[in-house]
C-alpha positions as CSV (number, residue, x, y, z in Angstrom):
1,X,94.4,94.0,102.0
2,X,91.6,93.7,104.0
3,X,88.2,95.2,102.2
4,X,86.0,92.2,100.9
5,X,83.6,94.7,99.1
6,X,83.6,98.1,98.4
7,X,81.3,100.8,96.3
8,X,83.2,103.4,94.5
9,X,82.0,106.0,91.9
10,X,84.3,106.8,89.0
11,X,85.0,110.3,88.3
12,X,87.2,110.7,85.1
13,X,86.8,110.0,81.5
14,X,90.0,108.1,81.2
15,X,87.9,104.7,80.7
16,X,85.2,105.6,78.5
17,X,83.3,104.2,77.0
18,X,83.2,101.0,79.2
19,X,83.9,102.5,82.5
20,X,81.6,105.9,82.3
21,X,82.5,109.0,84.1
22,X,80.3,109.3,87.3
23,X,79.5,105.2,86.8
24,X,79.4,103.4,90.2
25,X,81.0,100.0,90.8
26,X,82.1,97.1,93.1
27,X,85.5,95.7,93.7
28,X,87.1,92.9,95.5
29,X,90.1,92.4,97.0
30,X,89.1,88.6,97.3
31,X,88.9,88.1,93.3
32,X,92.4,87.9,91.8
33,X,92.5,90.2,88.6
34,X,93.1,88.6,85.4
35,X,94.3,90.1,82.2
36,X,91.7,92.7,80.7
37,X,89.9,93.0,84.1
38,X,89.2,96.4,85.5
39,X,91.2,96.9,88.8
40,X,91.7,99.4,91.3
41,X,94.8,100.4,92.8
42,X,96.4,103.1,94.6
43,X,99.0,105.6,93.6
44,X,101.3,106.9,95.8
45,X,103.0,110.3,95.4
46,X,105.3,112.5,97.3
47,X,102.0,114.9,98.1
48,X,99.1,112.4,98.2
49,X,97.7,108.7,97.9
50,X,94.7,108.3,95.6
51,X,92.8,105.7,94.1
52,X,92.5,104.6,90.4
53,X,90.8,102.4,88.5
54,X,92.1,101.2,84.8
55,X,92.1,97.9,82.7
56,X,95.1,95.7,83.7
57,X,97.1,94.8,80.5
58,X,100.4,93.5,81.7
59,X,101.3,90.8,84.1
60,X,104.6,89.9,85.6
61,X,107.3,88.6,83.0
62,X,104.9,89.9,79.7
63,X,106.8,92.2,77.1
64,X,104.5,95.2,76.7
65,X,104.8,97.5,73.4
66,X,102.7,99.9,72.2
67,X,103.2,100.7,68.2
68,X,101.7,103.3,66.8
69,X,98.5,103.8,69.4
70,X,98.2,100.0,68.9
71,X,98.8,97.9,72.3
72,X,100.5,94.4,72.2
73,X,101.6,92.0,74.7
74,X,103.8,89.4,74.3
75,X,103.3,90.3,70.6
76,X,99.6,89.7,70.6
77,X,97.4,92.8,69.8
78,X,95.6,93.3,73.0
79,X,93.2,96.5,71.5
80,X,91.7,93.5,69.1
81,X,88.1,93.5,70.1
82,X,88.1,95.9,72.8
83,X,85.6,99.2,71.9
84,X,88.3,102.1,72.6
85,X,87.8,105.9,72.5
86,X,90.5,107.0,70.1
87,X,91.1,110.6,68.8
88,X,90.1,111.6,65.0
89,X,90.5,114.3,62.8
90,X,88.3,115.7,60.5
91,X,87.7,118.7,58.1
92,X,85.2,121.2,59.3
93,X,82.9,120.4,56.6
94,X,83.2,116.5,56.4
95,X,82.5,116.6,59.9
96,X,79.7,118.8,59.8
97,X,77.8,116.8,57.0
98,X,79.0,113.4,57.9
99,X,79.9,112.8,61.9
100,X,78.1,115.4,63.5
101,X,74.8,114.3,62.9
102,X,75.6,110.8,64.2
103,X,77.1,111.2,67.6
104,X,75.6,112.8,70.7
105,X,77.3,116.0,71.7
106,X,77.4,115.6,75.0
107,X,79.1,112.3,74.9
108,X,82.0,113.0,72.7
109,X,84.6,115.9,73.2
110,X,86.0,118.2,70.8
111,X,88.9,120.5,69.8
112,X,87.7,122.9,67.1
113,X,90.3,124.7,64.8
114,X,89.9,127.2,61.8
115,X,89.7,124.4,59.3
116,X,89.5,121.1,61.3
117,X,88.1,119.6,64.1
118,X,89.4,116.8,66.6
119,X,86.8,114.5,68.1
120,X,87.1,111.6,70.6
121,X,85.1,108.3,69.3
122,X,84.5,105.4,70.2
123,X,85.3,102.2,67.9
124,X,81.8,100.7,67.4
125,X,81.0,104.3,66.5
126,X,83.7,104.0,63.8
127,X,82.6,101.0,62.6
128,X,79.1,101.8,62.4
129,X,80.0,105.1,60.4
130,X,82.0,103.0,58.6
131,X,85.1,105.7,59.0
132,X,88.1,105.0,56.4
133,X,90.1,107.3,58.7
134,X,93.1,106.5,60.9
135,X,93.3,107.7,64.5
136,X,95.4,110.7,65.4
137,X,98.8,109.3,67.1
138,X,101.9,110.8,67.9
139,X,105.0,110.7,65.8
140,X,107.3,107.5,66.7
141,X,110.1,110.3,66.7
142,X,108.1,112.5,69.3
143,X,109.3,112.4,73.2
144,X,106.7,113.0,75.9
145,X,108.4,114.2,78.9
146,X,106.2,112.8,81.4
147,X,106.7,109.3,79.9
148,X,110.4,109.8,79.4
149,X,110.8,110.8,83.2
150,X,109.3,108.1,84.7
151,X,110.8,105.6,82.2
152,X,114.3,106.7,81.0
153,X,113.0,106.3,77.3
154,X,112.5,108.7,74.5
155,X,108.7,107.5,74.3
156,X,105.6,108.5,74.3
157,X,101.8,107.3,74.7
158,X,101.6,105.8,71.6
159,X,104.9,104.4,70.9
160,X,106.0,102.9,74.0
161,X,108.1,100.1,75.1
162,X,109.2,97.4,74.4
163,X,109.3,96.8,78.3
164,X,109.8,93.4,80.2
165,X,107.5,93.5,83.2
166,X,109.5,92.2,86.2
167,X,108.2,90.1,89.2
168,X,105.1,91.4,91.1
169,X,104.9,94.5,88.7
170,X,101.4,95.2,86.7
171,X,100.5,97.7,83.8
172,X,96.8,98.9,83.7
173,X,95.6,101.4,80.8
174,X,92.6,103.5,80.4
175,X,90.4,102.4,77.1
176,X,90.3,106.2,76.3
177,X,94.1,105.8,75.3
178,X,94.6,109.6,74.1
179,X,92.8,110.9,77.6
180,X,94.0,108.6,80.5
181,X,97.0,109.1,83.1
182,X,97.8,105.8,83.6
183,X,101.0,103.2,84.1
184,X,102.6,105.0,80.8
185,X,102.8,107.8,83.0
186,X,102.5,106.5,86.6
187,X,104.8,103.8,86.2
188,X,104.6,100.4,86.9
189,X,102.2,98.8,89.7
190,X,103.5,97.2,92.6
191,X,101.4,93.9,93.6
192,X,100.9,95.6,97.1
193,X,99.4,98.5,95.4
194,X,96.4,96.5,93.5
195,X,93.2,96.9,96.2
196,X,90.9,94.4,94.3
197,X,89.4,93.6,90.6
198,X,85.9,95.6,89.8
199,X,83.3,92.9,89.9
200,X,80.3,94.6,89.0
201,X,79.2,98.1,87.3
202,X,76.6,99.9,87.3
203,X,75.9,103.3,85.2
């Protein structure tokens, strides 16, 4: 890695609400990433190479597992204390009367059905609204073909592992857990593909 500092414009929703779509940030190859830092890394495929920014959660020799949508590393709940964005499902009437007045429509994304609405909402907003609902997660029996193709296991994005991370490999994930194409699908990150650590974010 030869870059000392590099400026980058983040184009996706994968790390909302903490790294917003369109945010600009600076990363440095001279800062060694630590757990929970945002990192930039290169994804190499048969057709193209591209750069991605995600939160680093898994280090070499860690045991990582996602159980019912909650991330554990070495049996420690990594999600605790993070402000993540998750998917919730509401009855239409309840959403219209209790939820919609308190969220900005341009910040949250809906799927609208005949009698219900699924909405991505941030953890801090869930706490503020005192919602007594659990986020939508995939069943433990559901198989995600993309995850299974990468890891050769009958896993999905909400029920993943456990996996032992080998030397010189890392695991990164988006804060917008139900809307992120990350190490669950891309596979483990090789150390040589980590470009740097994000050291400054300006929205």
